C-alpha positions as CSV (number, residue, x, y, z in Angstrom):
1,M,-0.8,0.8,15.6
2,A,1.9,3.7,15.2
3,D,-0.6,5.1,18.3
4,N,0.4,2.8,19.5
5,T,4.4,3.1,19.4
6,R,3.5,6.6,20.6
7,L,1.3,5.9,24.1
8,A,5.0,3.1,24.5
9,R,7.2,5.5,23.2
10,E,5.2,8.2,25.9
11,V,4.7,6.3,28.8
12,G,8.1,4.9,28.9
13,A,9.9,8.4,28.6
14,K,7.6,9.2,31.8
15,I,9.0,6.0,33.6
16,K,12.4,7.2,33.0
17,Y,11.8,10.5,33.6
18,L,9.8,9.7,37.4
19,R,12.8,6.8,37.5
20,Q,16.0,10.4,37.9
21,K,14.1,12.4,39.2
22,R,14.1,9.8,42.1
23,G,17.6,8.9,41.7
24,M,17.0,5.5,40.9
25,S,19.0,3.6,38.0
26,Q,17.5,1.3,36.6
27,E,18.8,-1.9,37.3
28,A,17.6,-0.4,41.1
29,L,14.2,0.5,40.0
30,A,14.6,-3.2,37.9
31,L,14.9,-5.1,41.5
32,S,12.1,-2.9,43.4
33,C,9.4,-4.3,40.8
34,D,11.8,-8.2,41.6
35,M,12.3,-8.2,37.4
36,N,14.8,-7.6,34.9
37,P,17.2,-4.8,34.2
38,A,17.3,-4.3,30.5
39,F,13.3,-5.5,29.9
40,L,12.8,-2.2,32.3
41,G,14.8,-0.8,29.9
42,H,12.9,-2.1,26.4
43,V,9.9,-0.4,28.4
44,E,11.5,3.3,29.4
45,R,12.7,3.0,25.8
46,G,8.6,2.5,24.2
47,M,10.5,-1.2,22.5
48,R,7.5,-2.8,25.4
49,S,4.7,-2.3,25.9
50,P,3.9,-4.2,29.7
51,T,0.6,-5.2,30.2
52,L,-1.4,-3.0,32.8
53,N,0.0,-5.6,36.0
54,T,3.8,-4.7,35.5
55,L,2.9,-0.8,34.5
56,Q,1.3,-1.2,38.7
57,R,4.5,-3.3,40.2
58,I,6.8,-0.2,38.7
59,C,4.7,2.3,40.1
60,D,4.6,0.3,43.2
61,G,8.3,1.1,42.7
62,L,8.3,4.7,41.7
63,G,5.6,5.4,44.9
64,I,3.5,6.6,43.2
65,T,0.0,5.1,41.5
66,L,-1.4,4.0,37.9
67,T,-3.5,6.4,38.1
68,E,-0.4,10.0,38.5
69,L,1.7,7.9,36.3
70,L,-1.0,7.5,33.1
71,L,-2.6,10.2,33.0
72,T,-0.7,13.5,31.1
73,E,-0.9,16.9,30.9
74,P,-3.2,18.5,27.8
75,D,1.0,19.8,27.0
76,T,2.3,16.6,27.1
77,T,1.0,14.6,23.3
78,A,4.1,15.8,22.0
79,N,5.1,13.1,19.1
80,D,9.0,12.6,20.9
81,A,8.9,10.5,24.2
82,D,12.0,12.9,25.1
83,C,9.7,16.2,24.5
84,A,7.1,14.8,26.4
85,A,9.4,13.8,29.2
86,A,10.5,17.6,29.2
87,I,7.6,18.6,29.2
88,Q,6.6,16.7,32.1
89,H,9.8,18.2,33.9
90,V,8.9,21.8,33.0
91,T,5.5,21.7,34.5
92,D,7.1,20.0,37.6
93,R,9.2,22.4,38.2
94,M,6.8,25.4,38.0
95,R,4.0,24.3,40.3
96,Q,6.7,24.5,42.6
97,L,6.4,28.9,42.2
98,T,4.2,31.3,43.3
99,P,1.8,32.2,40.6
100,A,3.3,35.7,40.0
101,Q,6.6,33.2,39.9
102,A,4.7,30.9,37.2
103,A,3.6,33.7,34.9
104,H,6.4,35.8,34.8
105,I,7.9,31.9,33.0
106,A,5.1,32.0,31.2
107,D,5.8,34.9,29.5
108,M,9.5,34.3,29.5
109,V,9.2,31.3,27.8
110,E,6.3,33.0,25.7
111,Q,9.6,35.2,24.3
112,A,11.7,32.9,24.0
113,V,9.5,31.4,21.4
114,Q,8.1,34.4,19.6
115,L,12.4,34.7,19.0
116,L,12.8,31.4,17.9
117,D,9.8,32.1,15.8
118,D,11.0,35.0,14.2
119,N,14.5,33.3,13.3
120,S,12.9,30.1,11.5
């Protein structure tokens, strides 16, 4: 049961992230999917596990494929849905950089993590 809850939270967080990235309100997405905004809120918070048909409607509203929604980067398997959404955001931004810029940012992140480890 814990895995189902974790999966629902991760998928919900990704839906929320993608919705916000597109500048859509919960209500606007819900209306475009012909669903109740409160239900969409429950999905985004991982409180409801939508059917595949419902996920497809949400994906249509977001302008993505179901595959895009469900494919998860290897590093987005964190238990905390907010953490997964943050990682997805950083991943999206890193893909916009040149390889040299991405390597520089990766070095900076490594140094920051090392500082956090040293202060623990």
